[in-house]
Each structure stands twice: as C-alpha cells, then as structure tokens.
C-alpha positions in Angstrom: 208.5 83.8 -45.7 209.6 80.2 -46.4 211.6 81.1 -49.5 213.4 83.8 -47.5 214.2 81.3 -44.8 215.6 78.9 -47.4 217.8 81.6 -48.8 219.1 82.6 -45.3 220.0 79.0 -44.5 221.8 78.5 -47.8 223.6 81.9 -47.5 224.8 81.0 -44.0 226.0 77.7 -45.5 228.0 79.7 -48.1 229.9 81.7 -45.5 233.6 80.7 -46.1 235.0 78.2 -43.6 238.6 77.8 -42.7 238.2 74.0 -42.9 237.3 73.8 -46.6 239.2 70.9 -48.2 240.0 72.8 -51.4 242.1 75.9 -51.2 241.2 78.2 -54.1 244.4 80.2 -53.9 245.6 79.4 -57.5 249.0 78.3 -58.7 249.5 78.6 -62.5 252.0 76.5 -64.3 253.0 76.9 -68.0 253.2 73.5 -69.7 254.6 73.0 -73.2 253.5 70.0 -75.2 254.3 69.6 -78.9 255.4 73.3 -79.1 252.0 74.4 -77.7 251.9 76.2 -74.4 248.9 76.0 -72.1 248.4 77.0 -68.5 247.4 74.6 -65.8 245.8 75.9 -62.6 246.3 74.0 -59.3 244.3 74.3 -56.1 245.8 72.6 -53.0 243.9 69.8 -51.1 245.0 67.7 -48.1 245.6 64.8 -50.5 247.5 66.8 -53.1 245.8 69.1 -55.5 243.1 69.5 -58.1 244.1 70.9 -61.5 242.4 72.1 -64.6 243.4 73.9 -67.8 242.8 77.6 -67.9 240.8 78.8 -71.0 243.2 80.4 -73.5 243.8 84.0 -72.8 242.1 84.0 -69.4 243.7 85.1 -66.1 242.9 83.9 -62.6 243.4 85.3 -59.1 242.0 84.2 -55.8 242.2 83.3 -52.2 241.3 80.4 -49.9 237.6 80.3 -50.6 237.1 82.2 -53.8 238.8 82.5 -57.2 238.0 84.8 -60.1 238.7 84.4 -63.8 238.6 87.2 -66.4 239.3 87.7 -70.0 241.6 90.8 -70.4 240.6 93.4 -73.1 237.3 91.6 -73.4 234.2 93.5 -74.6 231.7 90.8 -73.5 232.1 91.5 -69.8 233.0 87.9 -69.2 233.7 86.7 -65.7 233.9 83.4 -63.9 233.7 82.9 -60.2 234.5 79.8 -58.2 233.5 79.5 -54.5 234.0 76.6 -52.1 232.0 75.8 -48.9 232.9 73.0 -46.5 230.4 70.5 -45.4 230.4 69.3 -41.8 229.4 65.9 -43.1 228.4 64.5 -46.5 225.0 65.9 -47.5 222.7 65.2 -50.5 222.1 67.6 -53.4 218.4 67.6 -52.6 215.4 69.7 -53.6 215.8 72.1 -50.7 219.5 72.7 -51.5 218.7 73.2 -55.2 215.9 75.7 -54.4 218.1 77.7 -52.1 220.9 77.7 -54.7 218.6 79.0 -57.4 217.4 81.8 -55.1 221.0 82.7 -54.1 222.0 82.9 -57.8 219.3 85.4 -58.5 220.0 87.3 -55.3 223.6 87.7 -56.3 222.8 89.6 -59.5 224.0 93.2 -59.7 221.7 95.9 -58.3 219.4 97.2 -60.9 219.1 93.9 -62.8 215.6 93.4 -64.4 213.8 90.9 -66.6 215.4 87.9 -64.9 214.4 84.8 -67.0 215.2 81.1 -66.4 216.8 79.6 -69.6 217.6 76.1 -68.4 217.9 73.8 -65.4 219.7 70.5 -65.4 221.1 68.0 -63.1 224.5 66.4 -63.6 225.1 68.3 -66.8 228.8 68.5 -65.8 230.1 66.2 -63.1 233.5 67.2 -61.8 235.4 64.1 -60.5 232.1 62.2 -60.8 230.3 64.3 -58.2 226.6 65.1 -58.7 225.8 68.7 -59.8 223.0 71.1 -60.6 223.2 73.8 -63.3 221.0 76.9 -63.4 221.1 79.3 -66.4 219.4 82.7 -66.5 219.3 85.9 -68.5 218.8 89.4 -67.1 218.9 93.1 -68.3 221.4 95.6 -66.9 222.4 99.0 -68.1 220.4 98.5 -71.3 222.3 95.2 -72.1 221.2 91.6 -71.9 223.5 89.3 -69.9 223.4 85.5 -69.4 224.7 83.6 -66.4 225.2 79.9 -65.7 225.7 78.7 -62.2 226.9 75.2 -61.5 226.7 73.6 -58.0 228.9 70.6 -57.5 228.3 68.4 -54.4 231.4 66.7 -53.2 231.8 64.5 -50.1 233.5 67.3 -48.1 233.0 70.5 -50.1 230.4 72.2 -52.3 231.9 74.0 -55.3 229.9 76.8 -57.0 231.0 77.9 -60.5 229.4 81.1 -61.9 230.0 82.2 -65.5 228.6 85.5 -66.8 228.9 87.5 -70.0 226.8 89.4 -72.6 224.1 87.1 -74.0 225.3 87.5 -77.6 228.7 86.0 -76.6 227.5 83.5 -74.1 227.4 80.3 -76.2 231.0 80.6 -77.4 232.6 81.8 -74.2 230.7 79.4 -71.9 231.6 76.5 -74.2 235.3 77.3 -73.7 234.7 77.6 -69.9 232.9 74.3 -69.7 235.7 72.6 -71.7 238.1 74.0 -69.2 236.1 72.5 -66.3 236.0 69.2 -68.1 239.8 69.0 -67.5 239.3 69.2 -63.7 240.9 66.3 -61.9 242.5 65.4 -58.6 246.2 64.7 -58.4 247.5 62.8 -55.4 250.6 64.2 -53.7 252.6 61.1 -54.7 251.8 61.8 -58.4 253.1 65.4 -58.3 256.5 65.4 -60.0 259.4 67.0 -58.1 260.3 69.0 -61.2 257.7 70.7 -63.4 257.7 73.8 -65.6 258.3 77.0 -63.8 255.3 78.3 -61.8 254.0 81.6 -63.0 252.1 84.3 -61.1 248.3 83.6 -60.7 247.5 84.6 -64.2 248.3 83.6 -67.7 249.2 86.0 -70.5 246.9 86.3 -73.5 248.4 84.6 -76.5 249.6 86.7 -79.3 247.2 86.9 -82.2 
C-alpha cells in the first residue's frame, strides 16, 4: 500500500505543468566546424536556452513538456525520451523521490514486459549543469527479446528532468554511450550570449549522415 502511495504521489508530480522553466519544443540548428556538420538542439528557458549536441544520425521531435529522440532505420529499437516537471519550490533528491522514480520507471515499461532486473543504480553519474542526479538501469523481456533501459533523473532548482534511453540489450552499451556523450554537451546559454546570426535553423530533426 505504501509503495502504491509513493508511486501515485510521484506520478502526480510528473503531470506536465504549464510553468515548467524548460520548454522541450526543440529547435535544431546545423553548425559547421572544420568542414564537419553537427546538429545542436535548443530548448527555450526564461533566461535564454539550454543546448546540447544531437547524437549523429538521430532525429528529435517534441512539445513543451516532452521530447522524443529516435534513430531512423535502426534495428535496435532505440528511443530516448526527455520529460520535464516543474517544482513549486526547490526540493531535495531524497530517498522518497528516488524510490518513487524507480517505481515509475518500472511502471512505464510496455505491457507484457517480464523478467525485470535491476542492473545498476548510481547517484550523480551524470550531472547536467552541475545538478544532482540519480540513474536507474534495468533489463526486461518483451516479445521474445531482451531490452535494456536507463533512466536519469536530474534535480534542478526549478525543474526535474527525466531522461529515459531504451534499446535492445545487445546494442545498449554502444548506443547509450553515444547518448550520454550527447547529454554531456548540455549547457545553459544566456539570452545575451545568443548570437543574432547563426546557421539556418532546420526542422526538429537532423538527417542521418551519408555512409
């Protein structure tokens, strides 16, 4: 009963709020450096924006409280989800919040998932903009295949960001490494730092580079 109450409270906390400080509607900009083109994703904030580099070949789409990244023509069923929840006031990333987050990650698995196994738990394994975090990694069986999922909860002063990456277990290490490298480029850009003229904005996706 207590665990169900924890999940309900956390789930209610994840209901999107119109006052979230980060708007996950993405803007993708092609940037060329030393004849190499990469794609920078921007999310608007009241102070300017946060930006990160999209993993090569990935596409992104989203709206205010949720963004989704996929790898076109991918056989590993790779997908990354980003969700944001506003905080009425700064709150610690305490044991209650972590326990509820872990339960929410398991509850969000596709219907029919079995053999759910915890692979790893870690605090502050990846700290976006220096904010504390908790990472939870699991495996599960679905449709006769084994999948692996990492879920990262980042606790900011005004928002909580949840990053969820999922793919076939056999491809997880390589693809999740690329995804984490992408998140490591996450940084805030103040409005005064945004140049008046940048490379042309593209639709909310980036084309897969030619082989």
